[in-house]
TORZA-349920 format. One line per 3 residues: number of its first residue (from 1); for each residue x, y, z of N, C-alpha, C, O. Coordinates in nm, 3 decimals, padded with zeros to 5 digits. Each point is the difference from the previous one (the first is absolute). Layout:
NUM = X Y Z X Y Z X Y Z X Y Z  ... .
This chain:
1 = -00.401 -01.620 00.818 00.066 00.134 -00.092 -00.132 00.068 -00.108 -00.114 -00.033 -00.034  00.216 00.155 00.006 -00.132 -00.006 -00.142 00.156 -00.019 -00.076 00.119 -00.007 00.031  -00.245 00.004 -00.199 00.055 00.032 -00.152 00.030 00.155 00.028 -00.034 00.101 00.060 .
4 = 00.175 -00.190 -00.199 00.033 00.232 -00.026 00.009 -00.014 -00.124 00.074 -00.082 -00.056  -00.164 00.175 -00.010 -00.023 00.022 -00.113 00.062 00.156 -00.050 -00.043 00.096 00.065  00.159 -00.062 -00.194 00.009 00.054 -00.029 -00.009 00.069 -00.137 00.024 -00.054 -00.108 .
7 = -00.080 00.235 00.139 -00.045 00.050 -00.101 00.129 00.012 -00.160 00.123 00.011 -00.002  -00.229 -00.020 -00.113 00.190 00.007 -00.052 00.071 00.123 00.020 00.122 00.013 -00.009  -00.228 00.104 00.044 00.059 00.122 00.040 00.124 -00.025 00.131 00.106 00.058 -00.019 .
10 = -00.118 -00.132 00.130 00.024 -00.049 00.077 00.174 -00.012 -00.045 00.099 00.066 00.029  -00.120 -00.169 -00.102 00.113 -00.032 -00.086 00.092 00.051 -00.081 00.118 -00.017 -00.031  -00.205 00.082 00.006 00.099 00.102 -00.106 00.063 00.120 00.072 00.064 00.086 -00.061 .
13 = -00.085 -00.084 00.193 00.063 00.104 00.129 00.075 -00.097 00.062 00.110 00.032 00.043  -00.155 -00.161 -00.028 00.172 -00.038 00.077 00.098 -00.040 -00.065 00.118 -00.023 00.026  -00.192 00.016 -00.130 00.117 -00.068 -00.150 00.086 00.114 -00.016 00.092 -00.032 -00.076 .
16 = -00.076 00.207 00.133 00.011 00.096 -00.015 00.136 -00.018 00.081 00.103 00.015 -00.065  -00.090 -00.047 00.201 00.002 00.075 00.085 00.195 -00.108 00.027 00.014 -00.117 00.037  00.084 00.207 -00.068 00.125 -00.097 00.014 00.086 00.005 00.134 00.122 00.002 -00.007 .
19 = -00.168 -00.001 00.093 00.071 00.018 00.119 -00.085 -00.091 00.153 -00.075 00.038 00.090  00.148 -00.193 -00.135 -00.015 -00.093 00.030 -00.024 -00.041 00.146 -00.063 -00.104 00.010  00.099 00.161 00.105 -00.055 00.033 00.067 -00.177 00.044 00.079 -00.091 -00.044 00.069 .
22 = 00.135 00.155 -00.142 -00.179 00.096 -00.050 -00.116 -00.158 -00.025 -00.079 -00.046 00.083  00.120 -00.021 -00.270 -00.092 -00.127 -00.018 00.004 -00.087 00.170 -00.089 -00.045 00.071  00.208 00.050 -00.060 00.046 -00.174 00.160 -00.117 00.059 00.115 -00.062 -00.079 00.071 .
25 = 00.049 00.175 -00.066 -00.087 00.119 00.109 -00.226 -00.003 -00.072 -00.106 -00.055 00.028  00.150 00.136 -00.105 -00.113 -00.070 -00.059 -00.057 -00.099 -00.008 -00.112 -00.008 00.049  00.177 -00.111 -00.122 -00.061 -00.191 00.029 -00.030 -00.014 00.120 -00.104 -00.053 00.039 .
28 = 00.195 00.099 00.034 -00.011 -00.086 00.171 -00.168 00.112 00.050 -00.119 -00.030 00.012  00.160 00.098 -00.004 -00.184 00.055 -00.014 -00.116 -00.052 -00.028 -00.093 -00.006 00.080  00.091 -00.053 -00.250 -00.073 -00.018 -00.121 -00.037 -00.152 00.136 -00.113 -00.034 00.036 .
31 = 00.206 -00.008 -00.004 00.025 -00.216 00.063 -00.150 00.043 00.149 -00.113 -00.047 00.014  00.219 00.195 00.097 -00.082 00.028 00.086 -00.156 00.023 00.018 -00.079 -00.007 00.094  00.072 00.049 -00.287 -00.137 00.127 00.013 -00.136 -00.178 -00.057 -00.120 00.011 -00.027 .
34 = 00.214 -00.165 00.029 -00.045 -00.059 -00.062 -00.051 -00.125 00.103 -00.060 -00.104 -00.024  00.114 00.166 00.154 00.010 -00.076 00.061 -00.097 00.051 00.131 00.003 -00.038 00.117  -00.084 00.130 -00.179 -00.091 00.117 00.067 00.065 00.124 00.086 -00.072 00.065 00.076 .
37 = 00.199 -00.039 -00.090 00.063 00.098 00.144 00.027 00.132 -00.124 00.111 00.016 -00.051  -00.180 00.034 00.031 -00.002 00.159 -00.161 00.203 00.066 00.108 00.100 00.058 -00.045  -00.127 -00.098 00.151 00.094 00.141 00.035 -00.038 00.125 -00.023 -00.112 00.022 -00.045 .
40 = 00.211 00.089 00.075 -00.018 00.192 -00.033 -00.085 -00.034 -00.140 00.037 -00.046 -00.108  -00.183 00.093 00.165 -00.100 00.009 -00.110 -00.075 00.115 00.018 -00.025 00.071 00.097  00.002 -00.070 -00.194 -00.168 00.071 00.006 -00.127 00.034 -00.096 00.018 00.045 -00.113 .
43 = -00.161 -00.072 00.172 -00.120 -00.073 -00.082 -00.031 00.137 -00.109 -00.087 00.085 00.018  00.180 -00.092 -00.128 -00.134 00.181 -00.055 -00.138 -00.030 -00.102 -00.045 -00.115 -00.006  00.009 00.179 -00.038 -00.186 -00.011 00.030 00.026 -00.105 -00.200 00.103 -00.046 -00.048 .
46 = -00.229 00.047 -00.002 00.079 -00.082 -00.099 -00.061 -00.201 00.009 -00.049 -00.080 -00.079  00.097 00.081 00.233 00.026 -00.159 00.007 00.161 -00.090 -00.013 00.028 -00.119 00.016  00.070 00.261 -00.059 00.086 -00.037 00.029 00.118 00.016 00.122 -00.079 00.073 00.060 .
49 = 00.158 -00.075 00.000 00.148 00.002 00.006 00.090 00.052 00.008 00.011 00.053 -00.110  00.117 -00.012 00.197 00.165 00.090 -00.028 -00.001 -00.165 00.151 -00.054 -00.060 00.093  00.204 00.085 -00.223 00.077 -00.105 00.083 00.126 00.137 00.045 00.054 00.050 -00.098 .
52 = -00.034 -00.024 00.165 00.175 00.094 00.082 00.062 -00.072 00.021 -00.019 -00.090 00.082  00.165 00.113 -00.186 00.067 -00.013 00.016 00.144 00.041 00.012 00.051 00.041 -00.104  00.011 -00.044 00.192 00.063 00.089 00.032 00.156 -00.042 -00.101 00.080 -00.079 00.049 .
55 = -00.070 00.102 -00.100 00.123 00.004 -00.187 00.002 00.030 -00.044 -00.114 00.029 -00.037  00.248 00.043 -00.071 00.001 00.089 -00.047 -00.027 00.155 00.022 00.047 00.047 00.104  -00.125 00.049 -00.202 -00.121 00.093 00.002 -00.137 -00.019 00.081 -00.078 00.095 -00.002 .
58 = 00.037 -00.225 00.083 -00.094 -00.031 00.068 -00.108 -00.116 -00.136 -00.082 00.053 -00.074  00.096 -00.137 00.072 -00.027 -00.088 -00.037 -00.165 00.001 -00.026 -00.035 00.029 00.115  -00.045 -00.038 -00.163 -00.110 -00.036 00.004 -00.103 -00.102 -00.093 -00.040 00.027 -00.113 .
61 = 00.017 -00.123 00.172 -00.065 -00.091 -00.043 -00.198 00.022 -00.036 -00.060 00.049 00.096  -00.010 -00.076 -00.192 -00.128 00.019 00.114 -00.082 -00.143 -00.105 00.027 -00.025 -00.117  -00.088 -00.018 00.170 -00.044 -00.176 00.015 -00.196 00.076 00.028 -00.034 00.116 00.020 .
64 = -00.049 -00.241 -00.031 -00.059 -00.040 00.032 -00.044 -00.215 00.043 00.073 -00.100 -00.009  -00.246 00.120 00.062 00.030 -00.107 00.073 -00.179 -00.061 -00.075 -00.113 00.038 00.030  00.168 -00.158 -00.148 -00.144 -00.022 -00.011 -00.067 -00.135 00.080 -00.020 -00.101 -00.067 .
67 = 00.007 00.101 00.128 -00.100 -00.110 00.133 00.129 -00.004 00.034 00.081 00.092 00.002  -00.063 -00.237 00.032 00.043 -00.013 00.136 00.151 -00.046 -00.017 00.091 00.001 00.083  -00.092 -00.067 -00.292 00.080 -00.067 -00.027 00.157 00.014 -00.098 00.101 -00.058 -00.040 .
70 = -00.208 00.230 00.043 00.118 00.061 -00.123 00.030 00.152 00.071 -00.057 00.063 00.090  00.189 -00.035 -00.185 00.098 00.109 00.063 00.047 -00.011 -00.184 00.058 -00.084 -00.068  -00.140 00.260 00.033 -00.009 00.023 -00.155 00.094 00.151 00.039 -00.055 00.104 00.037 .
73 = 00.225 -00.124 -00.057 00.084 00.126 00.002 -00.062 -00.002 -00.147 -00.028 -00.081 -00.089  00.019 00.315 00.134 -00.071 00.058 -00.105 00.120 00.060 -00.062 00.027 -00.014 -00.120  00.037 00.075 00.197 00.106 00.102 -00.105 00.172 00.012 00.175 00.031 -00.072 00.095 .
76 = 00.007 00.173 -00.141 00.110 00.012 00.131 00.129 00.133 -00.101 00.049 -00.006 -00.112  -00.039 00.091 00.206 00.057 00.105 -00.040 00.065 00.061 00.157 00.007 -00.070 00.101  00.035 00.209 -00.109 00.047 00.002 00.070 -00.020 00.189 00.128 -00.095 00.067 -00.039 .
79 = 00.136 -00.034 00.104 -00.080 00.146 00.092 -00.013 00.151 -00.123 -00.042 00.116 00.007  00.111 -00.213 -00.126 -00.014 00.104 -00.060 -00.147 00.034 -00.096 -00.057 00.106 -00.028  00.035 -00.211 00.004 -00.072 -00.112 -00.096 -00.124 00.037 00.042 -00.075 00.046 -00.086 .
82 = 00.040 -00.055 00.183 -00.096 -00.080 00.127 -00.134 00.117 -00.078 -00.007 -00.025 -00.121  -00.046 00.086 00.144 -00.150 00.031 -00.035 -00.053 -00.081 -00.215 -00.093 -00.053 -00.062  00.236 00.102 00.042 -00.033 -00.105 -00.173 00.105 -00.130 00.008 00.096 -00.022 -00.073 .
85 = -00.148 -00.057 00.188 00.054 -00.166 00.022 -00.167 00.002 00.023 -00.078 -00.047 -00.082  00.028 00.126 00.242 -00.147 -00.035 00.006 -00.060 00.040 -00.094 -00.116 -00.040 00.017  00.120 00.090 -00.098 -00.077 -00.035 -00.085 -00.063 -00.019 -00.120 -00.104 00.035 -00.055 .
88 = 00.245 -00.134 00.021 00.003 -00.105 -00.085 -00.020 -00.068 00.087 -00.122 -00.011 -00.003  00.166 -00.061 00.102 -00.057 -00.111 00.113 -00.241 -00.018 -00.045 -00.065 -00.098 -00.035  00.046 00.162 00.047 -00.114 00.049 00.023 -00.076 -00.106 -00.118 -00.084 -00.090 00.001 .
91 = 00.170 00.164 -00.100 00.007 -00.042 -00.213 -00.050 -00.144 00.064 -00.103 -00.058 00.035  00.252 00.041 -00.045 -00.006 -00.167 -00.028 -00.096 -00.059 00.101 -00.035 -00.108 -00.050  -00.033 00.127 00.181 -00.034 -00.060 00.079 -00.147 -00.014 -00.074 -00.066 -00.103 -00.020 .
94 = 00.042 00.210 -00.007 -00.155 -00.004 -00.038 -00.012 -00.051 -00.166 -00.103 -00.057 -00.038  00.194 00.078 -00.036 00.064 -00.119 -00.092 -00.018 -00.202 00.015 -00.020 -00.093 -00.079  00.038 00.109 00.206 00.059 -00.129 00.081 -00.147 -00.070 -00.032 -00.028 -00.109 -00.050 .
97 = -00.049 00.213 00.098 -00.154 -00.062 00.054 -00.057 -00.049 -00.107 -00.084 -00.086 00.025  00.102 00.117 -00.152 -00.083 00.001 -00.099 00.041 -00.211 -00.104 -00.064 -00.033 -00.099 .
């Protein structure tokens, strides 16, 4: 099982979600990710990946792996904020390297 670490940006985004069912679906996907099963996802430039969750307005969670033992949840959003969220995730991932 991989360790899961959440960035402050991810925690802040997740705390804004009011729909309990959507929060539960995200939590379930994160648990599966920790077990090595990302499910429906795509790898993006800059060493990050995007989990696609079919809930709400098309939830996206951005993450990166550091070694074999760590998944860093960078940020989240939905289809409407996807491009800005990807840029934000890349910046967070770069800052995490230092």
